[in-house]
C-alpha positions in Angstrom: -68.4 -33.7 -54.6 -71.3 -32.4 -52.5 -73.4 -31.7 -55.6 -72.7 -35.2 -56.8 -73.8 -36.6 -53.5 -77.0 -34.6 -53.6 -77.8 -35.9 -57.1 -77.2 -39.4 -56.0 -79.5 -38.8 -53.0 -82.2 -37.4 -55.2 -82.5 -40.7 -56.9 -83.5 -42.4 -53.7 -87.2 -42.5 -52.7 -89.6 -44.5 -50.7 -91.0 -47.9 -51.6 -94.5 -46.6 -51.1 -94.1 -43.8 -53.7 -92.7 -46.2 -56.2 -95.6 -48.6 -55.7 -98.3 -45.9 -55.9 -96.8 -44.5 -59.1 -96.5 -47.9 -60.7 -100.1 -48.7 -59.7 -101.4 -45.6 -61.4 -99.5 -46.7 -64.6 -100.8 -50.2 -64.2 -104.3 -48.9 -64.2 -103.9 -46.6 -67.2 -101.2 -48.0 -69.5 -103.1 -49.4 -72.5 -101.5 -50.2 -75.9 -98.8 -52.8 -75.4 -95.1 -52.6 -74.5 -94.1 -49.8 -76.9 -96.9 -47.6 -75.5 -95.9 -48.6 -72.0 -92.3 -47.3 -72.5 -93.8 -44.0 -73.7 -95.9 -43.8 -70.5 -92.9 -44.6 -68.4 -90.8 -41.9 -70.1 -93.5 -39.3 -69.5 -94.0 -40.3 -65.8 -90.5 -41.3 -64.6 -88.2 -39.1 -66.7 -90.2 -35.9 -67.6 -92.7 -35.6 -64.8 -91.0 -37.0 -61.7 -87.4 -36.8 -63.0 -86.3 -39.9 -61.1 -83.8 -40.7 -63.9 -82.4 -38.8 -66.8 -82.9 -39.4 -70.5 -79.6 -41.1 -71.0 -80.1 -43.6 -68.2 -83.6 -44.3 -69.4 -82.3 -45.0 -72.9 -79.7 -47.4 -71.5 -82.2 -49.2 -69.3 -84.6 -49.7 -72.3 -81.8 -51.0 -74.4 -80.8 -53.5 -71.7 -84.3 -54.8 -71.3 -84.8 -55.2 -75.0 -81.6 -57.3 -75.0 -83.0 -59.7 -72.3 -85.8 -62.2 -72.7 -89.0 -61.3 -71.0 -91.4 -58.4 -71.0 -89.4 -55.3 -71.7 -91.8 -52.8 -70.2 -92.1 -54.6 -66.9 -88.3 -55.0 -66.8 -87.9 -51.3 -67.3 -90.2 -50.6 -64.4 -88.3 -53.1 -62.3 -85.1 -51.3 -63.1 -86.5 -47.9 -62.3 -87.8 -49.2 -59.0 -84.4 -50.6 -58.2 -82.7 -47.3 -58.9 -85.3 -45.3 -56.9 -85.8 -47.5 -53.8 -83.5 -50.5 -54.0 -84.7 -54.1 -54.3 -87.9 -53.5 -52.5 -88.5 -50.6 -54.8 -88.1 -53.0 -57.8 -90.6 -55.3 -56.3 -93.1 -52.5 -55.6 -92.7 -51.2 -59.2 -93.5 -54.7 -60.6 -96.4 -55.3 -58.2 -98.0 -52.0 -58.9 -97.8 -52.2 -62.6 -98.8 -55.9 -62.8 -101.5 -56.2 -60.2 -104.4 -54.4 -62.0 -104.3 -56.6 -65.1 -103.5 -59.8 -63.2 -106.6 -59.3 -61.1 -108.8 -58.3 -64.1 -107.7 -61.4 -66.1 -108.2 -63.7 -63.1 -111.8 -62.3 -62.8 -112.3 -62.9 -66.6 -111.2 -66.5 -66.1 -113.7 -67.0 -63.3 -116.5 -65.4 -65.4 -115.8 -67.5 -68.4 -115.8 -70.7 -66.4 -119.5 -70.0 -65.6 -120.6 -69.4 -69.1 -121.1 -71.8 -72.0 -118.1 -72.1 -74.4 -119.9 -74.1 -77.0 -121.0 -72.0 -79.9 -121.1 -68.6 -78.1 -120.7 -65.9 -80.7 -119.0 -63.5 -78.4 -116.3 -66.0 -77.7 -115.8 -66.7 -81.4 -115.4 -62.9 -81.8 -112.5 -63.0 -79.3 -110.9 -65.9 -81.2 -111.0 -63.9 -84.4 -109.6 -60.8 -82.7 -106.7 -63.0 -81.6 -106.0 -63.8 -85.3 -105.8 -60.1 -86.2 -103.7 -59.1 -83.2 -101.1 -61.8 -83.8 -101.1 -61.2 -87.5 -100.3 -57.5 -86.8 -97.5 -58.6 -84.4 -96.0 -60.9 -87.0 -96.1 -58.1 -89.6 -94.5 -55.5 -87.4 -91.9 -57.9 -86.0 -91.0 -59.2 -89.5 -90.4 -55.6 -90.7 -88.1 -55.0 -87.7 -86.3 -58.3 -87.1 -86.5 -60.2 -90.4 -85.9 -57.6 -93.0 -82.6 -58.9 -94.3 -82.1 -62.0 -96.4 -80.5 -64.2 -93.8 -82.9 -63.0 -91.0 -85.9 -63.8 -93.3 -84.5 -67.2 -94.1 -84.0 -68.0 -90.3 -87.6 -66.9 -89.7 -89.1 -69.2 -92.4 -87.0 -72.2 -91.4 -88.0 -71.6 -87.8 -91.7 -71.5 -88.7 -91.4 -74.8 -90.7 -89.4 -76.5 -87.9 -91.9 -75.8 -85.1 -94.8 -76.7 -87.3 -93.3 -80.0 -88.2 -92.0 -80.7 -84.7 -94.4 -79.0 -82.3 -93.7 -78.5 -78.6 -92.1 -76.1 -76.2 -88.6 -77.7 -76.3 -88.5 -77.6 -80.1 -89.1 -73.9 -79.9 -86.2 -73.6 -77.4 -83.9 -75.5 -79.7 -84.9 -73.4 -82.7 -84.1 -70.2 -80.8 -80.8 -71.5 -79.6 -79.8 -72.6 -83.1 -80.8 -69.3 -84.5 -78.6 -67.5 -81.9 -75.6 -69.6 -83.0 -76.3 -68.9 -86.7 -76.7 -65.2 -86.0 -73.5 -65.0 -83.9 -71.4 -66.2 -86.8 -73.5 -65.2 -89.8 -74.7 -61.8 -89.0 -72.4 -58.8 -88.6 -73.2 -56.2 -86.1 -71.2 -53.1 -85.5 -70.4 -51.7 -82.0 -73.5 -49.6 -81.6 -73.7 -47.1 -78.8 -77.4 -47.5 -77.8 -77.3 -44.1 -76.1 -74.9 -41.3 -75.8 -74.3 -42.2 -72.1 -70.7 -42.9 -71.3 -71.1 -44.5 -67.9 -74.2 -46.5 -68.7 -76.7 -47.6 -66.1 -75.5 -47.0 -62.5 -74.4 -50.3 -61.0 -76.8 -50.6 -58.1 -76.0 -54.3 -57.8 -72.5 -55.7 -57.0 -70.9 -57.8 -59.6 -70.7 -60.8 -57.2 -74.5 -60.4 -56.6 -75.1 -60.1 -60.3 -73.2 -63.3 -61.0 -75.2 -65.1 -58.3 -78.5 -64.0 -59.7 -77.6 -65.0 -63.2 -76.5 -68.4 -62.0 -79.7 -68.8 -60.1 -81.6 -68.0 -63.3 -79.8 -70.8 -65.2 -80.0 -73.3 -62.4 -83.8 -72.9 -62.1 -84.2 -73.2 -65.9 -82.4 -76.6 -65.8 -83.5 -77.9 -62.4 -87.2 -77.2 -62.4 -88.0 -79.7 -65.2 -85.9 -82.3 -63.5 -87.7 -81.9 -60.2 -91.0 -81.8 -62.0 -90.3 -85.4 -63.2 -90.1 -86.5 -59.6 -92.6 -84.3 -57.8 -96.3 -85.0 -58.6 -97.7 -81.6 -58.0 -99.9 -79.5 -60.5 -98.7 -76.3 -58.9 -95.0 -77.3 -59.4 -95.7 -78.2 -63.0 -97.4 -74.9 -63.5 -94.4 -73.0 -62.0 -92.0 -74.9 -64.2 -94.0 -74.2 -67.4 -94.4 -70.5 -66.7 -90.8 -70.0 -65.5 -89.5 -71.5 -68.7 -91.9 -69.3 -70.8 -90.8 -66.2 -69.0 -87.1 -67.2 -69.4 -87.2 -67.9 -73.1 -89.4 -65.3 -74.6 -87.5 -62.9 -76.9 -89.1 -60.2 -78.9 -92.1 -59.0 -76.8 -95.2 -60.2 -75.0 -96.9 -61.7 -78.1 -94.2 -64.3 -78.4 -95.3 -65.9 -75.1 -98.3 -67.2 -77.0 -96.7 -70.2 -78.8 -94.6 -71.1 -75.8 -97.5 -71.1 -73.4 -99.9 -72.8 -75.8 -97.5 -75.7 -76.2 -97.2 -76.0 -72.4 -100.7 -75.5 -71.1 -103.2 -76.9 -73.8 -101.6 -80.4 -74.0 -101.6 -80.5 -70.2 -105.4 -80.0 -70.2 -105.2 -76.9 -68.0 -107.3 -75.0 -70.5 -108.8 -75.8 -73.9 -107.6 -74.2 -77.1 -110.7 -72.0 -77.2 -110.3 -70.9 -73.6 -106.6 -70.1 -74.3 -107.3 -67.9 -77.3 -110.3 -66.2 -75.7 -108.1 -65.3 -72.7 -105.3 -64.1 -75.0 -107.8 -61.7 -76.6 -109.0 -60.5 -73.3 -105.4 -59.8 -72.3 -105.3 -57.2 -75.1 -108.2 -55.3 -73.6 -106.7 -54.6 -70.2 -103.9 -52.2 -69.2 -100.5 -53.4 -68.1 -98.2 -56.1 -69.3 -99.4 -58.9 -71.6 -97.5 -61.4 -69.4 -100.4 -61.2 -66.9 -102.1 -63.6 -69.3 -100.4 -66.1 -67.0 -102.9 -65.1 -64.2 -105.8 -66.0 -66.5 -104.4 -69.4 -67.3 -103.5 -70.1 -63.7 -106.9 -69.1 -62.4 -108.7 -71.2 -65.1 -106.5 -74.2 -64.3 -106.0 -74.3 -60.6 -107.9 -71.3 -59.0 -106.3 -68.4 -57.1 -103.3 -70.5 -56.1 -102.7 -71.2 -59.8 -103.0 -67.6 -60.7 -100.5 -66.6 -58.0 -98.0 -69.3 -58.9 -98.2 -68.7 -62.7 -97.9 -64.9 -62.4 -94.9 -65.2 -60.0 -93.2 -67.8 -62.2 -93.5 -66.0 -65.5 -92.0 -62.8 -64.1 -89.3 -64.3 -61.8 -86.8 -64.6 -64.7 -87.2 -60.9 -65.4 -86.2 -60.1 -61.9 -83.1 -62.4 -61.9 -82.0 -61.2 -65.4 -82.5 -57.4 -64.9 -80.9 -57.3 -61.5 -78.1 -59.7 -62.5 -77.3 -57.9 -65.8 -77.1 -54.4 -64.2 -73.4 -54.6 -63.3 -72.4 -55.9 -66.7 -74.4 -53.8 -69.1 -71.7 -51.4 -70.0 -69.5 -54.3 -71.2 -72.3 -56.3 -72.8 -73.7 -53.5 -74.9 -70.4 -53.3 -76.9 -70.1 -57.0 -77.8 -70.9 -57.2 -81.5 -71.2 -61.0 -81.5 -73.8 -60.9 -78.7 -75.8 -58.4 -80.7 -75.5 -60.6 -83.8 -76.7 -63.7 -81.8 -79.6 -61.7 -80.5 -80.5 -60.7 -84.1 -80.6 -64.3 -85.1 -82.8 -65.2 -82.1 -85.2 -62.4 -82.8 -85.6 -63.6 -86.4 -86.4 -67.1 -85.2 -89.0 -65.6 -82.8 -90.8 -64.1 -85.9 -90.9 -67.6 -87.4 -92.2 -69.1 -84.2 -95.0 -66.5 -84.0 -95.8 -67.0 -87.7 -96.3 -70.7 -87.0 -98.5 -70.0 -84.0 -100.6 -67.7 -86.2 -101.4 -70.7 -88.3 -101.7 -73.3 -85.6 -103.5 -73.0 -83.2 -104.8 -69.6 -83.9 -106.0 -69.7 -87.5 -107.0 -73.3 -87.5 -109.0 -72.8 -84.3 -110.8 -69.5 -85.2 -111.2 -69.1 -89.0 -113.9 -71.5 -90.2 -115.1 -69.8 -93.4 -115.2 -66.7 -95.6 -117.3 -64.7 -93.1 -114.7 -65.3 -90.4 -111.9 -64.3 -92.8 -113.7 -61.1 -93.6 -114.1 -60.4 -89.9 -110.3 -61.0 -89.4 -109.4 -58.7 -92.3 -111.6 -56.0 -90.9 -110.0 -56.3 -87.5 -106.5 -56.3 -89.1 -107.4 -53.2 -91.1 -108.4 -51.4 -87.9 -105.2 -52.4 -86.1 -102.6 -52.1 -88.8 -103.9 -49.3 -91.0 -106.2 -47.2 -88.9 -104.0 -47.7 -85.8 -106.9 -48.5 -83.4 -105.7 -49.7 -80.0 -105.9 -53.4 -79.5 -108.4 -53.1 -76.6 -110.8 -51.3 -78.9 -110.6 -53.9 -81.6 -111.1 -56.7 -79.1 -114.2 -54.9 -77.7 -115.6 -54.5 -81.2 -114.9 -58.2 -82.0 -116.5 -59.3 -78.7 -119.7 -57.3 -79.5 -119.6 -58.1 -83.2 -119.4 -61.8 -82.5 -122.3 -61.7 -80.1 -124.5 -59.7 -82.6 -123.6 -62.1 -85.3 -124.8 -65.1 -83.3 -127.9 -63.2 -82.1 -128.9 -62.3 -85.7 -128.3 -65.9 -86.8 
């Protein structure tokens, strides 16, 4: 019993050490969510030994099952297990702050430079085409390989192209979840060899309260928005909904946010896509793209509100799901519904690849050649996204300079 108590005590640490460790990861973690999970494993499991392999595998599986940015959610979970709720907040803040500040500064810089025919900006738009095309390709191989999954993906793409808008995307994802729950068979898969699963650091009653709060905010925010005339409130509503409904990874936030922010006039389509490309070139979570949009739309208050809103669902879901993970992971119908939703996400991202990304960026054969070259570097030569974005930025500028 004493040994067991010592092991439990070893998991506890200070909020400061959690924040400093997460900050170091936030400054150095390039490469997207999959790479982030690798950095986390090296730092938290192998180097610092804050959690063991089995617990880490369970935590990753839980976060992949939930909407939102998986790598940030894993960091939140590790911070919770290490130093409680304040540790979860410190882990998120440390990992998020560097890229949020960097993208806010990018937004300020771009506001003071001409957008018109700037070649460097067009290079960023073309880089966005290649990055999203690679995301569609990789996600289709993973989530839409079967006949029914591929059918769901194509129907989803057609549906959101014919009926654009954020709520049509939500409806498509919900319908795909229902189709998946009854049309796709999933076995009871043990996602790790752990028997006990993630330690329940949150009481069940608290978990229920947090999950209910997540649902209440999702429903109530749009209703209040109709009555409160406040740009910041509208921004909070849009970004909370995006953070709550993104399945399949950070790239999927693109179509949801584009449908919310461009029609509102917060940013132009060109500004949106250029910022999305810039988000590929900084370390940390892709969801800090919210800071760029918030800064471009409403200044530093907008950046703060948008970043808080898009990550808030992750906090509520991760902390709320902790006590129920052992039960949830063995529900085959839930896994089947998730498979259907992930297939729909592939279709939604495919539609976004066409409109607004392709239609906005590719204007002729030279642009197409540029995109194909960038895609070759990403998908075949396995260049990191930030390097391809940098090459595209410089290449676009040189192309304009040379005429």
